[in-house]
All heavy atoms as a GROMACS GRO file, in nm:
protein
  621
    1MET      N    1   0.914   4.179   2.158
    1MET     CA    2   1.009   4.228   2.057
    1MET      C    3   1.137   4.272   2.128
    1MET      O    4   1.132   4.341   2.229
    1MET     CB    5   0.947   4.346   1.980
    1MET     CG    6   1.038   4.405   1.880
    1MET     SD    7   0.957   4.540   1.791
    1MET     CE    8   1.083   4.582   1.678
    2GLN      N    9   1.250   4.234   2.074
    2GLN     CA   10   1.381   4.273   2.128
    2GLN      C   11   1.404   4.422   2.103
    2GLN      O   12   1.361   4.476   2.003
    2GLN     CB   13   1.492   4.195   2.056
    2GLN     CG   14   1.497   4.050   2.090
    2GLN     CD   15   1.576   4.028   2.219
    2GLN    OE1   16   1.613   4.121   2.288
    2GLN    NE2   17   1.598   3.902   2.250
    3PRO      N   18   1.475   4.490   2.194
    3PRO     CA   19   1.511   4.631   2.169
    3PRO      C   20   1.595   4.641   2.042
    3PRO      O   21   1.677   4.554   2.014
    3PRO     CB   22   1.592   4.671   2.291
    3PRO     CG   23   1.556   4.573   2.396
    3PRO     CD   24   1.520   4.446   2.326
    4VAL      N   25   1.572   4.747   1.968
    4VAL     CA   26   1.644   4.769   1.843
    4VAL      C   27   1.715   4.903   1.851
    4VAL      O   28   1.657   5.002   1.896
    4VAL     CB   29   1.545   4.770   1.723
    4VAL    CG1   30   1.617   4.800   1.593
    4VAL    CG2   31   1.470   4.639   1.715
    5ILE      N   32   1.840   4.908   1.810
    5ILE     CA   33   1.913   5.034   1.803
    5ILE      C   34   1.909   5.083   1.659
    5ILE      O   35   1.950   5.011   1.567
    5ILE     CB   36   2.058   5.018   1.851
    5ILE    CG1   37   2.060   4.977   1.998
    5ILE    CG2   38   2.137   5.147   1.829
    5ILE    CD1   39   2.196   4.947   2.052
    6VAL      N   40   1.857   5.203   1.641
    6VAL     CA   41   1.840   5.258   1.507
    6VAL      C   42   1.905   5.396   1.502
    6VAL      O   43   1.891   5.475   1.595
    6VAL     CB   44   1.689   5.272   1.473
    6VAL    CG1   45   1.670   5.336   1.337
    6VAL    CG2   46   1.621   5.138   1.479
    7THR      N   47   1.974   5.425   1.394
    7THR     CA   48   2.028   5.558   1.372
    7THR      C   49   1.922   5.639   1.299
    7THR      O   50   1.855   5.588   1.210
    7THR     CB   51   2.157   5.550   1.287
    7THR    OG1   52   2.249   5.464   1.353
    7THR    CG2   53   2.219   5.686   1.269
    8ALA      N   54   1.908   5.765   1.340
    8ALA     CA   55   1.810   5.851   1.277
    8ALA      C   56   1.868   5.990   1.257
    8ALA      O   57   1.967   6.027   1.320
    8ALA     CB   58   1.684   5.859   1.363
    9THR      N   59   1.804   6.067   1.171
    9THR     CA   60   1.842   6.205   1.146
    9THR      C   61   1.727   6.293   1.190
    9THR      O   62   1.611   6.263   1.162
    9THR     CB   63   1.870   6.227   0.996
    9THR    OG1   64   1.972   6.136   0.955
    9THR    CG2   65   1.916   6.369   0.968
   10PHE      N   66   1.760   6.402   1.258
   10PHE     CA   67   1.658   6.495   1.304
   10PHE      C   68   1.642   6.605   1.200
   10PHE      O   69   1.735   6.681   1.174
   10PHE     CB   70   1.699   6.553   1.440
   10PHE     CG   71   1.593   6.639   1.503
   10PHE    CD1   72   1.476   6.582   1.551
   10PHE    CD2   73   1.611   6.774   1.516
   10PHE    CE1   74   1.379   6.659   1.610
   10PHE    CE2   75   1.515   6.853   1.576
   10PHE     CZ   76   1.398   6.796   1.623
   11GLU      N   77   1.526   6.611   1.135
   11GLU     CA   78   1.498   6.710   1.031
   11GLU      C   79   1.358   6.766   1.051
   11GLU      O   80   1.263   6.690   1.071
   11GLU     CB   81   1.505   6.648   0.892
   11GLU     CG   82   1.643   6.608   0.846
   11GLU     CD   83   1.639   6.545   0.708
   11GLU    OE1   84   1.533   6.552   0.641
   11GLU    OE2   85   1.741   6.487   0.668
   12ASP      N   86   1.347   6.897   1.043
   12ASP     CA   87   1.216   6.963   1.050
   12ASP      C   88   1.136   6.919   1.172
   12ASP      O   89   1.015   6.899   1.165
   12ASP     CB   90   1.135   6.939   0.922
   12ASP     CG   91   1.208   6.989   0.798
   12ASP    OD1   92   1.270   7.097   0.806
   12ASP    OD2   93   1.203   6.920   0.695
   13GLY      N   94   1.204   6.897   1.284
   13GLY     CA   95   1.136   6.861   1.408
   13GLY      C   96   1.095   6.715   1.417
   13GLY      O   97   1.020   6.677   1.507
   14VAL      N   98   1.142   6.633   1.324
   14VAL     CA   99   1.102   6.492   1.321
   14VAL      C  100   1.226   6.403   1.313
   14VAL      O  101   1.319   6.432   1.240
   14VAL     CB  102   1.012   6.464   1.196
   14VAL    CG1  103   0.975   6.316   1.187
   14VAL    CG2  104   0.888   6.550   1.200
   15LEU      N  105   1.227   6.294   1.390
   15LEU     CA  106   1.334   6.195   1.380
   15LEU      C  107   1.302   6.102   1.263
   15LEU      O  108   1.195   6.042   1.258
   15LEU     CB  109   1.345   6.113   1.509
   15LEU     CG  110   1.409   6.184   1.627
   15LEU    CD1  111   1.394   6.101   1.753
   15LEU    CD2  112   1.555   6.214   1.600
   16LYS      N  113   1.395   6.092   1.169
   16LYS     CA  114   1.375   6.006   1.051
   16LYS      C  115   1.477   5.894   1.055
   16LYS      O  116   1.597   5.916   1.038
   16LYS     CB  117   1.391   6.089   0.923
   16LYS     CG  118   1.289   6.201   0.913
   16LYS     CD  119   1.309   6.284   0.789
   16LYS     CE  120   1.205   6.395   0.784
   16LYS     NZ  121   1.219   6.476   0.664
   17PRO      N  122   1.431   5.769   1.077
   17PRO     CA  123   1.524   5.655   1.082
   17PRO      C  124   1.596   5.638   0.949
   17PRO      O  125   1.539   5.660   0.843
   17PRO     CB  126   1.433   5.534   1.109
   17PRO     CG  127   1.305   5.592   1.161
   17PRO     CD  128   1.292   5.728   1.102
   18THR      N  129   1.724   5.598   0.958
   18THR     CA  130   1.801   5.577   0.836
   18THR      C  131   1.771   5.441   0.773
   18THR      O  132   1.803   5.418   0.657
   18THR     CB  133   1.952   5.586   0.864
   18THR    OG1  134   1.985   5.496   0.969
   18THR    CG2  135   1.991   5.727   0.905
   19THR      N  136   1.708   5.352   0.850
   19THR     CA  137   1.666   5.221   0.796
   19THR      C  138   1.518   5.201   0.830
   19THR      O  139   1.469   5.254   0.930
   19THR     CB  140   1.747   5.106   0.857
   19THR    OG1  141   1.736   5.112   1.000
   19THR    CG2  142   1.894   5.115   0.819
   20PRO      N  143   1.445   5.126   0.748
   20PRO     CA  144   1.303   5.104   0.776
   20PRO      C  145   1.282   5.027   0.908
   20PRO      O  146   1.364   4.944   0.946
   20PRO     CB  147   1.256   5.019   0.658
   20PRO     CG  148   1.361   5.030   0.554
   20PRO     CD  149   1.488   5.064   0.625
   21LEU      N  150   1.175   5.060   0.976
   21LEU     CA  151   1.139   4.990   1.099
   21LEU      C  152   1.021   4.898   1.072
   21LEU      O  153   0.926   4.936   1.007
   21LEU     CB  154   1.101   5.091   1.208
   21LEU     CG  155   1.209   5.191   1.249
   21LEU    CD1  156   1.152   5.291   1.347
   21LEU    CD2  157   1.326   5.117   1.311
   22SER      N  158   1.028   4.778   1.126
   22SER     CA  159   0.916   4.685   1.106
   22SER      C  160   0.820   4.698   1.225
   22SER      O  161   0.815   4.613   1.313
   22SER     CB  162   0.968   4.542   1.092
   22SER     OG  163   1.043   4.507   1.206
   23LEU      N  164   0.746   4.809   1.227
   23LEU     CA  165   0.651   4.836   1.333
   23LEU      C  166   0.512   4.855   1.273
   23LEU      O  167   0.499   4.908   1.163
   23LEU     CB  168   0.689   4.966   1.408
   23LEU     CG  169   0.820   4.966   1.485
   23LEU    CD1  170   0.852   5.106   1.532
   23LEU    CD2  171   0.812   4.871   1.602
   24PRO      N  172   0.410   4.815   1.345
   24PRO     CA  173   0.275   4.842   1.295
   24PRO      C  174   0.244   4.991   1.307
   24PRO      O  175   0.303   5.062   1.389
   24PRO     CB  176   0.185   4.759   1.389
   24PRO     CG  177   0.266   4.735   1.510
   24PRO     CD  178   0.409   4.739   1.469
   25GLU      N  179   0.155   5.039   1.223
   25GLU     CA  180   0.113   5.179   1.227
   25GLU      C  181   0.066   5.216   1.367
   25GLU      O  182   0.001   5.135   1.433
   25GLU     CB  183   0.000   5.206   1.127
   25GLU     CG  184   0.046   5.223   0.984
   25GLU     CD  185   0.134   5.347   0.964
   25GLU    OE1  186   0.096   5.458   1.009
   25GLU    OE2  187   0.242   5.331   0.905
   26HIS      N  188   0.098   5.335   1.412
   26HIS     CA  189   0.056   5.391   1.541
   26HIS      C  190   0.113   5.315   1.661
   26HIS      O  191   0.062   5.330   1.773
   26HIS     CB  192  -0.096   5.401   1.550
   26HIS     CG  193  -0.156   5.475   1.436
   26HIS    ND1  194  -0.141   5.610   1.418
   26HIS    CD2  195  -0.231   5.431   1.332
   26HIS    CE1  196  -0.205   5.647   1.308
   26HIS    NE2  197  -0.259   5.541   1.252
   27ALA      N  198   0.217   5.235   1.641
   27ALA     CA  199   0.280   5.165   1.754
   27ALA      C  200   0.350   5.269   1.841
   27ALA      O  201   0.414   5.360   1.791
   27ALA     CB  202   0.380   5.062   1.703
   28GLN      N  203   0.335   5.255   1.971
   28GLN     CA  204   0.405   5.344   2.063
   28GLN      C  205   0.537   5.278   2.101
   28GLN      O  206   0.543   5.158   2.126
   28GLN     CB  207   0.320   5.369   2.187
   28GLN     CG  208   0.199   5.455   2.159
   28GLN     CD  209   0.129   5.496   2.288
   28GLN    OE1  210   0.137   5.426   2.388
   28GLN    NE2  211   0.061   5.609   2.283
   29VAL      N  212   0.642   5.359   2.104
   29VAL     CA  213   0.775   5.308   2.136
   29VAL      C  214   0.839   5.399   2.241
   29VAL      O  215   0.795   5.511   2.263
   29VAL     CB  216   0.865   5.302   2.010
   29VAL    CG1  217   0.810   5.206   1.907
   29VAL    CG2  218   0.885   5.440   1.950
   30ARG      N  219   0.942   5.349   2.304
   30ARG     CA  220   1.020   5.430   2.399
   30ARG      C  221   1.152   5.463   2.332
   30ARG      O  222   1.222   5.376   2.282
   30ARG     CB  223   1.045   5.351   2.527
   30ARG     CG  224   1.137   5.427   2.625
   30ARG     CD  225   1.152   5.354   2.754
   30ARG     NE  226   1.019   5.356   2.817
   30ARG     CZ  227   0.974   5.261   2.899
   30ARG    NH1  228   1.052   5.159   2.928
   30ARG    NH2  229   0.855   5.268   2.951
   31LEU      N  230   1.187   5.592   2.329
   31LEU     CA  231   1.310   5.636   2.263
   31LEU      C  232   1.411   5.686   2.366
   31LEU      O  233   1.374   5.753   2.462
   31LEU     CB  234   1.280   5.752   2.167
   31LEU     CG  235   1.186   5.725   2.052
   31LEU    CD1  236   1.157   5.853   1.975
   31LEU    CD2  237   1.244   5.620   1.960
   32THR      N  238   1.534   5.653   2.343
   32THR     CA  239   1.646   5.713   2.414
   32THR      C  240   1.730   5.780   2.307
   32THR      O  241   1.777   5.714   2.215
   32THR     CB  242   1.730   5.607   2.488
   32THR    OG1  243   1.645   5.539   2.580
   32THR    CG2  244   1.845   5.669   2.560
   33VAL      N  245   1.746   5.912   2.316
   33VAL     CA  246   1.817   5.985   2.212
   33VAL      C  247   1.959   6.014   2.259
   33VAL      O  248   1.981   6.066   2.367
   33VAL     CB  249   1.744   6.117   2.179
   33VAL    CG1  250   1.819   6.197   2.075
   33VAL    CG2  251   1.602   6.088   2.134
   34GLU      N  252   2.054   5.976   2.176
   34GLU     CA  253   2.196   5.995   2.207
   34GLU      C  254   2.262   6.053   2.083
   34GLU      O  255   2.249   5.998   1.974
   34GLU     CB  256   2.258   5.859   2.240
   34GLU     CG  257   2.405   5.861   2.265
   34GLU     CD  258   2.458   5.721   2.291
   34GLU    OE1  259   2.380   5.632   2.330
   34GLU    OE2  260   2.578   5.701   2.269
   35LEU      N  261   2.329   6.167   2.099
   35LEU     CA  262   2.397   6.226   1.984
   35LEU      C  263   2.515   6.140   1.944
   35LEU      O  264   2.588   6.090   2.029
   35LEU     CB  265   2.447   6.367   2.018
   35LEU     CG  266   2.341   6.474   2.036
   35LEU    CD1  267   2.405   6.605   2.079
   35LEU    CD2  268   2.263   6.494   1.908
   36LEU      N  269   2.534   6.125   1.815
   36LEU     CA  270   2.649   6.052   1.765
   36LEU      C  271   2.771   6.141   1.772
   36LEU      O  272   2.760   6.263   1.787
   36LEU     CB  273   2.624   6.005   1.622
   36LEU     CG  274   2.508   5.907   1.606
   36LEU    CD1  275   2.490   5.869   1.461
   36LEU    CD2  276   2.530   5.783   1.690
   37HIS      N  277   2.887   6.084   1.758
   37HIS     CA  278   3.013   6.156   1.775
   37HIS      C  279   3.019   6.285   1.694
   37HIS      O  280   3.060   6.389   1.744
   37HIS     CB  281   3.132   6.066   1.740
   37HIS     CG  282   3.263   6.135   1.752
   37HIS    ND1  283   3.318   6.168   1.874
   37HIS    CD2  284   3.347   6.182   1.657
   37HIS    CE1  285   3.433   6.230   1.854
   37HIS    NE2  286   3.452   6.240   1.724
   38ALA      N  287   2.980   6.283   1.569
   38ALA     CA  288   2.989   6.402   1.484
   38ALA      C  289   2.904   6.516   1.540
   38ALA      O  290   2.946   6.631   1.540
   38ALA     CB  291   2.945   6.369   1.342
   39GLU      N  292   2.786   6.483   1.589
   39GLU     CA  293   2.698   6.586   1.645
   39GLU      C  294   2.755   6.640   1.776
   39GLU      O  295   2.747   6.760   1.803
   39GLU     CB  296   2.558   6.530   1.667
   39GLU     CG  297   2.486   6.497   1.539
   39GLU     CD  298   2.468   6.617   1.448
   39GLU    OE1  299   2.436   6.727   1.498
   39GLU    OE2  300   2.489   6.602   1.327
   40ILE      N  301   2.812   6.554   1.856
   40ILE     CA  302   2.874   6.597   1.981
   40ILE      C  303   2.991   6.690   1.949
   40ILE      O  304   3.008   6.794   2.012
   40ILE     CB  305   2.920   6.476   2.064
   40ILE    CG1  306   2.798   6.396   2.111
   40ILE    CG2  307   3.005   6.519   2.182
   40ILE    CD1  308   2.832   6.262   2.173
   41GLN      N  309   3.070   6.654   1.850
   41GLN     CA  310   3.185   6.737   1.811
   41GLN      C  311   3.139   6.873   1.761
   41GLN      O  312   3.199   6.975   1.794
   41GLN     CB  313   3.267   6.666   1.704
   41GLN     CG  314   3.398   6.736   1.672
   41GLN     CD  315   3.492   6.737   1.791
   41GLN    OE1  316   3.515   6.636   1.855
   41GLN    NE2  317   3.548   6.853   1.822
   42LYS      N  318   3.031   6.878   1.683
   42LYS     CA  319   2.979   7.006   1.634
   42LYS      C  320   2.936   7.094   1.751
   42LYS      O  321   2.965   7.213   1.754
   42LYS     CB  322   2.859   6.984   1.541
   42LYS     CG  323   2.896   6.936   1.404
   42LYS     CD  324   2.770   6.918   1.321
   42LYS     CE  325   2.797   6.844   1.194
   42LYS     NZ  326   2.673   6.817   1.118
   43ALA      N  327   2.867   7.036   1.848
   43ALA     CA  328   2.822   7.111   1.965
   43ALA      C  329   2.943   7.160   2.045
   43ALA      O  330   2.944   7.274   2.094
   43ALA     CB  331   2.731   7.025   2.052
   44TRP      N  332   3.044   7.077   2.060
   44TRP     CA  333   3.165   7.114   2.133
   44TRP      C  334   3.237   7.228   2.061
   44TRP      O  335   3.279   7.326   2.123
   44TRP     CB  336   3.255   6.991   2.144
   44TRP     CG  337   3.380   7.011   2.222
   44TRP    CD1  338   3.506   7.023   2.173
   44TRP    CD2  339   3.394   7.019   2.365
   44TRP    NE1  340   3.597   7.038   2.274
   44TRP    CE2  341   3.530   7.036   2.393
   44TRP    CE3  342   3.303   7.013   2.469
   44TRP    CZ2  343   3.579   7.048   2.523
   44TRP    CZ3  344   3.353   7.025   2.600
   44TRP    CH2  345   3.488   7.042   2.624
   45ASP      N  346   3.249   7.218   1.928
   45ASP     CA  347   3.318   7.321   1.850
   45ASP      C  348   3.242   7.453   1.855
   45ASP      O  349   3.303   7.560   1.855
   45ASP     CB  350   3.334   7.277   1.705
   45ASP     CG  351   3.436   7.165   1.690
   45ASP    OD1  352   3.515   7.142   1.784
   45ASP    OD2  353   3.436   7.100   1.583
   46ALA      N  354   3.110   7.447   1.860
   46ALA     CA  355   3.029   7.569   1.861
   46ALA      C  356   3.053   7.653   1.986
   46ALA      O  357   3.039   7.775   1.983
   46ALA     CB  358   2.881   7.533   1.850
   47THR      N  359   3.093   7.590   2.095
   47THR     CA  360   3.116   7.663   2.220
   47THR      C  361   3.264   7.679   2.252
   47THR      O  362   3.300   7.725   2.360
   47THR     CB  363   3.046   7.593   2.338
   47THR    OG1  364   3.100   7.461   2.352
   47THR    CG2  365   2.896   7.586   2.318
   48LYS      N  366   3.350   7.643   2.158
   48LYS     CA  367   3.494   7.645   2.182
   48LYS      C  368   3.544   7.784   2.222
   48LYS      O  369   3.618   7.797   2.319
   48LYS     CB  370   3.566   7.598   2.056
   48LYS     CG  371   3.716   7.596   2.068
   48LYS     CD  372   3.780   7.546   1.938
   48LYS     CE  373   3.929   7.544   1.948
   48LYS     NZ  374   3.990   7.498   1.822
   49GLU      N  375   3.505   7.887   2.149
   49GLU     CA  376   3.553   8.022   2.178
   49GLU      C  377   3.510   8.067   2.317
   49GLU      O  378   3.587   8.128   2.390
   49GLU     CB  379   3.504   8.120   2.071
   49GLU     CG  380   3.563   8.095   1.934
   49GLU     CD  381   3.715   8.100   1.932
   49GLU    OE1  382   3.773   8.187   2.000
   49GLU    OE2  383   3.776   8.015   1.864
   50GLN      N  384   3.386   8.037   2.354
   50GLN     CA  385   3.337   8.074   2.488
   50GLN      C  386   3.418   8.003   2.596
   50GLN      O  387   3.455   8.063   2.697
   50GLN     CB  388   3.190   8.036   2.505
   50GLN     CG  389   3.095   8.125   2.431
   50GLN     CD  390   2.952   8.076   2.449
   50GLN    OE1  391   2.928   7.956   2.442
   50GLN    NE2  392   2.860   8.168   2.470
   51ARG      N  393   3.444   7.875   2.577
   51ARG     CA  394   3.518   7.798   2.676
   51ARG      C  395   3.661   7.847   2.689
   51ARG      O  396   3.715   7.859   2.799
   51ARG     CB  397   3.513   7.649   2.644
   51ARG     CG  398   3.375   7.588   2.665
   51ARG     CD  399   3.368   7.439   2.637
   51ARG     NE  400   3.374   7.412   2.494
   51ARG     CZ  401   3.479   7.364   2.430
   51ARG    NH1  402   3.587   7.333   2.493
   51ARG    NH2  403   3.474   7.344   2.300
   52LEU      N  404   3.724   7.880   2.574
   52LEU     CA  405   3.861   7.932   2.578
   52LEU      C  406   3.867   8.067   2.649
   52LEU      O  407   3.958   8.092   2.728
   52LEU     CB  408   3.917   7.944   2.436
   52LEU     CG  409   3.962   7.815   2.370
   52LEU    CD1  410   4.003   7.841   2.225
   52LEU    CD2  411   4.078   7.754   2.446
   53ALA      N  412   3.771   8.153   2.622
   53ALA     CA  413   3.768   8.285   2.687
   53ALA      C  414   3.752   8.269   2.838
   53ALA      O  415   3.818   8.338   2.916
   53ALA     CB  416   3.655   8.369   2.629
   54ALA      N  417   3.666   8.178   2.880
   54ALA     CA  418   3.645   8.155   3.023
   54ALA      C  419   3.772   8.100   3.087
   54ALA      O  420   3.809   8.140   3.198
   54ALA     CB  421   3.528   8.059   3.044
   55LEU      N  422   3.840   8.011   3.019
   55LEU     CA  423   3.965   7.954   3.071
   55LEU      C  424   4.072   8.062   3.083
   55LEU      O  425   4.140   8.072   3.185
   55LEU     CB  426   4.014   7.841   2.980
   55LEU     CG  427   4.146   7.777   3.018
   55LEU    CD1  428   4.137   7.714   3.157
   55LEU    CD2  429   4.185   7.672   2.915
   56GLU      N  430   4.087   8.144   2.979
   56GLU     CA  431   4.187   8.250   2.983
   56GLU      C  432   4.157   8.349   3.096
   56GLU      O  433   4.247   8.393   3.166
   56GLU     CB  434   4.192   8.322   2.849
   56GLU     CG  435   4.259   8.240   2.740
   56GLU     CD  436   4.248   8.303   2.603
   56GLU    OE1  437   4.187   8.411   2.590
   56GLU    OE2  438   4.304   8.244   2.509
   57SER      N  439   4.031   8.379   3.115
   57SER     CA  440   3.991   8.469   3.223
   57SER      C  441   4.027   8.408   3.359
   57SER      O  442   4.080   8.477   3.447
   57SER     CB  443   3.841   8.495   3.216
   57SER     OG  444   3.799   8.574   3.324
   58SER      N  445   4.000   8.281   3.375
   58SER     CA  446   4.033   8.212   3.501
   58SER      C  447   4.183   8.210   3.524
   58SER      O  448   4.230   8.231   3.636
   58SER     CB  449   3.982   8.069   3.498
   58SER     OG  450   3.842   8.067   3.490
   59LEU      N  451   4.260   8.186   3.419
   59LEU     CA  452   4.406   8.183   3.433
   59LEU      C  453   4.461   8.320   3.470
   59LEU      O  454   4.554   8.331   3.548
   59LEU     CB  455   4.470   8.132   3.304
   59LEU     CG  456   4.449   7.983   3.276
   59LEU    CD1  457   4.507   7.946   3.139
   59LEU    CD2  458   4.512   7.898   3.384
   60ARG      N  459   4.403   8.426   3.412
   60ARG     CA  460   4.447   8.561   3.447
   60ARG      C  461   4.424   8.588   3.595
   60ARG      O  462   4.506   8.648   3.663
   60ARG     CB  463   4.374   8.665   3.363
   60ARG     CG  464   4.453   8.706   3.240
   60ARG     CD  465   4.390   8.821   3.166
   60ARG     NE  466   4.329   8.768   3.046
   60ARG     CZ  467   4.199   8.759   3.021
   60ARG    NH1  468   4.112   8.803   3.106
   60ARG    NH2  469   4.155   8.706   2.910
   61LEU      N  470   4.310   8.545   3.646
   61LEU     CA  471   4.279   8.565   3.787
   61LEU      C  472   4.370   8.482   3.878
   61LEU      O  473   4.400   8.520   3.989
   61LEU     CB  474   4.134   8.530   3.816
   61LEU     CG  475   4.029   8.622   3.754
   61LEU    CD1  476   3.889   8.567   3.777
   61LEU    CD2  477   4.040   8.762   3.811
   62ALA      N  478   4.413   8.367   3.828
   62ALA     CA  479   4.494   8.276   3.908
   62ALA      C  480   4.642   8.315   3.912
   62ALA      O  481   4.716   8.268   3.997
   62ALA     CB  482   4.481   8.134   3.857
   63LYS      N  483   4.686   8.402   3.820
   63LYS     CA  484   4.827   8.441   3.817
   63LYS      C  485   4.860   8.520   3.944
   63LYS      O  486   4.783   8.603   3.988
   63LYS     CB  487   4.856   8.528   3.695
   63LYS     CG  488   4.868   8.449   3.567
   63LYS     CD  489   4.912   8.539   3.455
   63LYS     CE  490   4.923   8.459   3.326
   63LYS     NZ  491   4.958   8.544   3.213
   64PRO      N  492   4.977   8.493   4.001
   64PRO     CA  493   5.017   8.567   4.121
   64PRO      C  494   5.044   8.713   4.087
   64PRO      O  495   5.086   8.744   3.976
   64PRO     CB  496   5.144   8.496   4.167
   64PRO     CG  497   5.196   8.427   4.046
   64PRO     CD  498   5.076   8.395   3.960
   65MET      N  499   5.018   8.798   4.182
   65MET     CA  500   5.046   8.939   4.163
   65MET      C  501   5.197   8.960   4.177
   65MET      O  502   5.261   8.901   4.264
   65MET     CB  503   4.972   9.023   4.267
   65MET     CG  504   4.823   9.005   4.260
   65MET     SD  505   4.760   9.042   4.098
   65MET     CE  506   4.634   9.157   4.140
   66GLY      N  507   5.258   9.040   4.096
   66GLY     CA  508   5.401   9.065   4.106
   66GLY      C  509   5.482   8.968   4.023
   66GLY      O  510   5.429   8.888   3.947
   67GLU      N  511   5.613   8.977   4.044
   67GLU     CA  512   5.704   8.894   3.964
   67GLU      C  513   5.720   8.755   4.026
   67GLU      O  514   5.700   8.736   4.144
   67GLU     CB  515   5.841   8.962   3.959
   67GLU     CG  516   5.838   9.094   3.885
   67GLU     CD  517   5.976   9.156   3.877
   67GLU    OE1  518   6.077   9.083   3.885
   67GLU    OE2  519   5.982   9.279   3.863
   68HIS      N  520   5.762   8.662   3.941
   68HIS     CA  521   5.791   8.527   3.988
   68HIS      C  522   5.929   8.526   4.054
   68HIS      O  523   6.021   8.594   4.009
   68HIS     CB  524   5.792   8.428   3.871
   68HIS     CG  525   5.658   8.410   3.809
   68HIS    ND1  526   5.559   8.333   3.865
   68HIS    CD2  527   5.605   8.460   3.694
   68HIS    CE1  528   5.452   8.337   3.789
   68HIS    NE2  529   5.477   8.413   3.684
   69LEU      N  530   5.942   8.452   4.159
   69LEU     CA  531   6.071   8.438   4.225
   69LEU      C  532   6.158   8.338   4.151
   69LEU      O  533   6.108   8.239   4.096
   69LEU     CB  534   6.053   8.392   4.370
   69LEU     CG  535   5.974   8.487   4.461
   69LEU    CD1  536   5.954   8.423   4.597
   69LEU    CD2  537   6.044   8.621   4.473
   70THR      N  538   6.288   8.363   4.152
   70THR     CA  539   6.381   8.268   4.090
   70THR      C  540   6.400   8.150   4.184
   70THR      O  541   6.362   8.154   4.302
   70THR     CB  542   6.518   8.334   4.062
   70THR    OG1  543   6.577   8.366   4.188
   70THR    CG2  544   6.504   8.457   3.976
   71ARG      N  545   6.464   8.049   4.135
   71ARG     CA  546   6.492   7.931   4.216
   71ARG      C  547   6.578   7.968   4.338
   71ARG      O  548   6.554   7.925   4.450
   71ARG     CB  549   6.561   7.826   4.129
   71ARG     CG  550   6.589   7.699   4.198
   71ARG     CD  551   6.656   7.601   4.107
   71ARG     NE  552   6.622   7.470   4.151
   71ARG     CZ  553   6.632   7.360   4.080
   71ARG    NH1  554   6.673   7.368   3.958
   71ARG    NH2  555   6.602   7.244   4.130
   72ASP      N  556   6.680   8.051   4.313
   72ASP     CA  557   6.769   8.092   4.423
   72ASP      C  558   6.691   8.172   4.528
   72ASP      O  559   6.711   8.154   4.648
   72ASP     CB  560   6.885   8.177   4.369
   72ASP     CG  561   6.982   8.095   4.287
   72ASP    OD1  562   6.988   7.971   4.309
   72ASP    OD2  563   7.052   8.153   4.202
   73GLN      N  564   6.602   8.260   4.484
   73GLN     CA  565   6.523   8.340   4.578
   73GLN      C  566   6.433   8.250   4.663
   73GLN      O  567   6.416   8.273   4.783
   73GLN     CB  568   6.440   8.444   4.504
   73GLN     CG  569   6.520   8.556   4.443
   73GLN     CD  570   6.437   8.644   4.352
   73GLN    OE1  571   6.346   8.596   4.285
   73GLN    NE2  572   6.469   8.774   4.350
   74LEU      N  573   6.376   8.149   4.600
   74LEU     CA  574   6.291   8.056   4.675
   74LEU      C  575   6.372   7.981   4.780
   74LEU      O  576   6.327   7.961   4.893
   74LEU     CB  577   6.224   7.956   4.580
   74LEU     CG  578   6.113   8.013   4.491
   74LEU    CD1  579   6.071   7.910   4.388
   74LEU    CD2  580   5.994   8.055   4.577
   75HIS      N  581   6.495   7.938   4.746
   75HIS     CA  582   6.579   7.866   4.841
   75HIS      C  583   6.626   7.954   4.955
   75HIS      O  584   6.643   7.908   5.067
   75HIS     CB  585   6.699   7.802   4.768
   75HIS     CG  586   6.662   7.682   4.689
   75HIS    ND1  587   6.630   7.562   4.748
   75HIS    CD2  588   6.648   7.663   4.557
   75HIS    CE1  589   6.599   7.474   4.654
   75HIS    NE2  590   6.609   7.533   4.536
   76GLU      N  591   6.645   8.085   4.927
   76GLU     CA  592   6.686   8.178   5.033
   76GLU      C  593   6.577   8.195   5.138
   76GLU      O  594   6.606   8.226   5.252
   76GLU     CB  595   6.717   8.315   4.972
   76GLU     CG  596   6.847   8.318   4.895
   76GLU     CD  597   6.867   8.453   4.826
   76GLU    OE1  598   6.790   8.548   4.851
   76GLU    OE2  599   6.959   8.461   4.744
   77ARG      N  600   6.453   8.172   5.101
   77ARG     CA  601   6.341   8.193   5.194
   77ARG      C  602   6.327   8.081   5.296
   77ARG      O  603   6.248   8.089   5.388
   77ARG     CB  604   6.210   8.207   5.117
   77ARG     CG  605   6.202   8.338   5.043
   77ARG     CD  606   6.067   8.355   4.982
   77ARG     NE  607   6.052   8.492   4.940
   77ARG     CZ  608   5.938   8.554   4.932
   77ARG    NH1  609   5.828   8.492   4.962
   77ARG    NH2  610   5.933   8.679   4.892
   78ARG      N  611   6.401   7.974   5.280
   78ARG     CA  612   6.390   7.859   5.373
   78ARG      C  613   6.436   7.891   5.509
   78ARG      O  614   6.514   7.953   5.555
   78ARG     CB  615   6.465   7.739   5.320
   78ARG     CG  616   6.394   7.673   5.207
   78ARG     CD  617   6.469   7.550   5.170
   78ARG     NE  618   6.393   7.478   5.068
   78ARG     CZ  619   6.430   7.366   5.017
   78ARG    NH1  620   6.542   7.309   5.055
   78ARG    NH2  621   6.360   7.306   4.926
   0.00000   0.00000   0.00000
């Protein structure tokens, strides 16, 4: 049998195919589960605030202490 790509929905702990499968009862199959774009986007959005907070924290740490030098001040240091 050729490999078949099937879309399914995960509900109540069970994968439910969106189209019927022509498999005999109790057939064993190998599954590779890949989230579709909408599910990936939901997961990404769910952690957005955490990621932004971590980024802002990193940027605060990366800022130089003190004031920024002007262009003229930088050229004077040469």
